C-alpha positions as CSV (number, residue, x, y, z in Angstrom):
1,M,53.7,-68.2,-4.9
2,N,50.6,-67.4,-3.1
3,T,51.1,-70.2,-0.6
4,E,54.6,-68.8,0.3
5,K,53.0,-65.4,1.1
6,D,50.1,-67.0,2.9
7,D,52.6,-69.1,5.0
8,E,54.7,-66.0,5.8
9,L,51.6,-64.0,6.7
10,L,50.4,-66.9,8.9
11,R,53.8,-67.0,10.7
12,M,53.8,-63.3,11.3
13,L,50.2,-63.4,12.7
14,S,51.1,-66.4,14.9
15,G,54.1,-64.5,16.2
16,D,52.1,-61.4,17.0
17,L,49.4,-63.5,18.7
18,E,52.1,-65.2,20.8
19,R,53.5,-61.8,21.9
20,L,50.0,-60.6,22.7
21,D,49.3,-63.7,24.8
22,A,52.6,-63.3,26.6
23,Q,51.7,-59.7,27.6
24,Y,48.3,-60.7,28.9
25,N,49.7,-63.8,30.8
26,D,51.5,-61.4,33.1
27,I,48.2,-59.8,34.3
28,S,46.8,-61.5,37.3
29,P,43.0,-61.4,38.1
30,P,42.0,-59.3,41.0
31,S,41.3,-61.0,44.4
32,L,37.8,-61.9,45.5
33,Q,38.0,-59.4,48.4
34,G,39.0,-56.7,46.0
35,L,36.1,-57.4,43.7
36,E,33.7,-57.5,46.6
37,R,34.9,-54.2,47.9
38,L,34.7,-52.7,44.4
39,I,31.1,-53.9,44.0
40,A,30.1,-52.6,47.4
41,E,31.7,-49.2,46.7
42,E,29.8,-49.0,43.3
43,A,26.5,-50.0,45.0
44,L,27.0,-47.2,47.6
45,R,27.9,-44.7,44.9
46,R,24.8,-45.5,42.9
47,Q,22.6,-45.3,46.0
48,L,24.0,-41.9,46.9
49,Q,23.5,-40.7,43.3
50,S,19.9,-41.9,43.2
51,R,19.2,-40.1,46.5
52,R,20.7,-36.9,45.1
53,E,18.6,-37.2,41.9
54,L,15.5,-37.8,44.0
55,Q,16.3,-34.7,46.1
56,R,16.8,-32.6,43.0
57,F,13.5,-33.9,41.5
58,L,11.6,-33.1,44.7
59,L,13.1,-29.6,44.9
60,V,12.2,-28.8,41.3
61,A,8.7,-30.3,41.8
62,L,8.1,-28.2,45.0
63,F,9.3,-25.1,43.2
64,M,6.9,-25.7,40.3
65,V,4.0,-26.4,42.6
66,S,4.8,-23.3,44.6
67,I,4.8,-21.2,41.5
68,V,1.4,-22.6,40.4
69,M,-0.1,-22.0,43.9
70,V,1.2,-18.4,44.1
71,S,-0.1,-17.7,40.6
72,L,-3.5,-19.2,41.6
73,G,-3.6,-17.0,44.7
74,L,-2.5,-13.8,43.1
75,A,-4.4,-13.9,39.8
76,P,-7.0,-16.7,39.9
77,V,-8.8,-15.5,36.7
78,T,-5.5,-15.5,34.7
79,Y,-4.7,-19.0,36.1
80,W,-8.0,-20.4,35.0
81,I,-7.8,-18.8,31.6
82,L,-4.4,-20.4,31.1
83,Q,-5.7,-23.7,32.3
84,A,-8.5,-23.6,29.8
85,A,-6.5,-22.0,26.9
86,V,-3.7,-24.6,26.8
87,P,-5.9,-27.7,26.2
88,I,-8.2,-25.8,23.8
89,A,-5.1,-24.7,21.8
90,G,-3.8,-28.3,21.8
91,L,-7.2,-29.7,20.6
92,G,-7.4,-26.9,18.0
93,C,-4.0,-27.8,16.6
94,L,-5.0,-31.5,16.5
95,A,-8.2,-30.6,14.6
96,V,-6.3,-28.5,12.1
97,V,-3.8,-31.3,11.4
98,R,-6.6,-33.8,11.0
99,L,-8.4,-31.5,8.5
100,R,-5.3,-31.1,6.5
101,L,-4.7,-34.8,6.3
102,R,-8.3,-35.4,5.2
103,R,-8.0,-32.8,2.5
104,E,-4.7,-34.3,1.3
105,D,-6.3,-37.8,1.2
106,A,-9.3,-36.4,-0.7
107,E,-7.1,-34.8,-3.3
108,E,-5.3,-38.0,-4.0
């Protein structure tokens, strides 16, 4: 009984695969010239995209450097305080985390 169902299922699957193969047999591969043109267009598009990204990066970098230079010129004391405060705050946070970890290890 199972063999009849298995045979029927196998016939159905074979028929479906034949129909699928018949549909894809009608598709012809693209020509070599078409593929070469597609590759060249994609390379050009990527090159233009990378140029645009570089231009945007340089524009943002120039803007940020300009802000830093203006702030240095207008308020040098504030600039130097910020330059010192940020690393000190980072090191302070790191020290607090390490102390907490040591206390937790000591409690265990």
